[in-house]
C-alpha positions in Angstrom: 34.1 -8.1 0.9 33.2 -6.1 -2.3 30.5 -3.5 -2.3 28.4 -5.8 -4.6 28.7 -8.7 -2.3 27.7 -6.6 0.7 24.6 -5.2 -1.1 23.7 -8.7 -2.3 23.8 -10.1 1.3 21.8 -7.2 2.5 19.2 -7.7 -0.2 19.0 -11.4 0.7 18.5 -10.6 4.4 15.8 -8.0 3.5 14.1 -10.6 1.3 14.1 -13.2 4.0 12.8 -10.7 6.5 10.0 -9.6 4.3 8.9 -13.1 3.4 9.1 -14.1 7.1 6.9 -11.2 8.0 4.4 -12.1 5.3 4.1 -15.7 6.5 3.3 -14.7 10.1 1.2 -11.6 9.4 -2.5 -11.3 10.1 -4.8 -9.6 7.4 -4.6 -6.2 9.1 -0.8 -6.3 9.1 -0.7 -7.4 5.5 -2.7 -4.3 4.5 -0.3 -2.2 6.5 2.6 -3.8 4.6 1.0 -3.0 1.3 0.4 0.6 2.3 4.0 0.9 3.5 5.4 -0.5 0.3 3.2 1.8 -1.7 4.3 4.9 0.3 7.9 4.0 -0.1 7.5 3.7 -3.8 5.6 6.9 -4.0 8.3 8.8 -2.2 11.0 7.3 -4.5 8.9 8.0 -7.6 8.6 11.7 -6.6 12.4 11.8 -6.4 12.7 10.1 -9.7 10.5 12.8 -11.3 12.6 15.6 -9.8 15.8 13.9 -11.1 14.2 13.1 -14.5 14.7 9.3 -14.1 11.7 8.6 -16.2 12.1 4.8 -16.6 12.4 4.2 -12.9 9.5 6.6 -12.2 7.2 4.7 -14.6 8.1 1.4 -13.0 7.5 2.7 -9.5 4.2 4.4 -10.3 3.0 1.2 -12.1 3.8 -0.7 -8.9 1.8 1.8 -6.8 -1.2 1.6 -9.2 -1.1 -2.2 -8.8 -1.0 -2.0 -5.0 -3.8 0.5 -4.8 -5.9 -1.6 -7.2 -5.3 -4.6 -4.8 -6.3 -2.6 -1.8 -9.4 -1.4 -3.6 -10.2 -4.9 -4.7 -9.9 -6.3 -1.2 -12.6 -4.0 0.3 -15.6 -5.8 1.6 -18.3 -3.6 -0.1 -21.1 -5.9 0.9 -20.6 -5.4 4.6 -18.6 -2.1 4.5 -21.4 0.1 3.4 -20.7 3.8 2.7 -17.3 3.6 4.3 -16.0 0.9 1.9 -17.6 2.7 -1.0 -16.0 6.0 -0.1 -12.6 4.3 0.3 -13.0 2.5 -3.0 -13.7 5.9 -4.7 -10.7 7.4 -3.0 -8.4 4.6 -4.2 -9.8 5.1 -7.7 -9.0 8.8 -7.5 -5.5 8.0 -6.3 -4.9 5.7 -9.2 -6.1 8.3 -11.7 -3.8 10.9 -10.1 -0.8 8.6 -10.4 -1.6 7.9 -14.1 -1.7 11.6 -14.8 1.5 12.1 -12.8 3.2 9.5 -14.9 2.0 11.0 -18.2 2.9 14.6 -17.2 6.0 13.7 -15.1 4.6 15.8 -12.3 5.6 15.2 -8.7 2.6 17.2 -7.3 0.0 14.5 -7.7 2.4 11.8 -6.4 2.9 13.8 -3.2 -0.9 14.4 -2.9 -1.5 10.6 -3.2 1.3 10.0 -0.7 -0.5 12.3 1.8 -3.8 10.6 1.2 -2.3 7.2 1.7 -0.6 8.3 4.9 -4.0 9.5 6.2 -5.6 6.1 5.3 -2.7 4.2 6.8 -2.9 6.2 10.0 -6.6 5.4 10.4 -6.0 1.8 9.5 -3.2 1.5 12.0 -5.3 3.1 14.7 -8.0 0.4 14.4 -5.5 -2.5 14.5 -6.1 -3.6 18.1 -9.9 -3.5 17.5 -9.7 -5.5 14.3 -7.3 -8.1 15.8 -9.5 -8.6 18.9 -12.6 -9.0 16.8 -10.9 -11.5 14.5 -9.8 -13.5 17.6 -13.5 -14.1 18.5 -15.0 -16.2 15.7 -18.6 -15.1 16.3 -17.8 -11.4 16.3 -18.1 -9.7 12.9 -15.0 -7.9 11.6 -15.0 -4.1 11.2 -16.9 -2.9 8.2 -13.7 -1.5 6.6 -11.8 -4.8 6.9 -10.8 -6.2 3.5 -12.3 -9.6 2.7 -8.8 -10.9 1.9 -5.6 -8.9 1.7 -4.0 -10.8 -1.1 -5.4 -12.8 -4.0 
């Protein structure tokens, strides 16, 4: 089997795995998937900056900005109060940092955003069982930081 064929089959398997995970995921897990995808792209983009692969860097950072905008747009600000507003402001800051990193080809802000995203992801992961148990009981309200809908 050629190297191309092996990579193609691996890519097809990965695609089926991701799509299968999306179909069966709850909203909390979907947000984690978005964060994981963004973190992976941020790490790769930082490497692209260091290797001066500017075209790939720009594509990856654009993808990260899109994911962060989606995460920000999914916040339930009506019920989330100050926590949702602070998180919205943090996502906005992260987007601005990535835009500057792209313009200046500077890996520093990319690494800063990756660190911030990992902190948010860690907290989000920690509340997973609480969010899932609350969503199982229809009468119980969801956590104030729970996005209204993970994907549009």
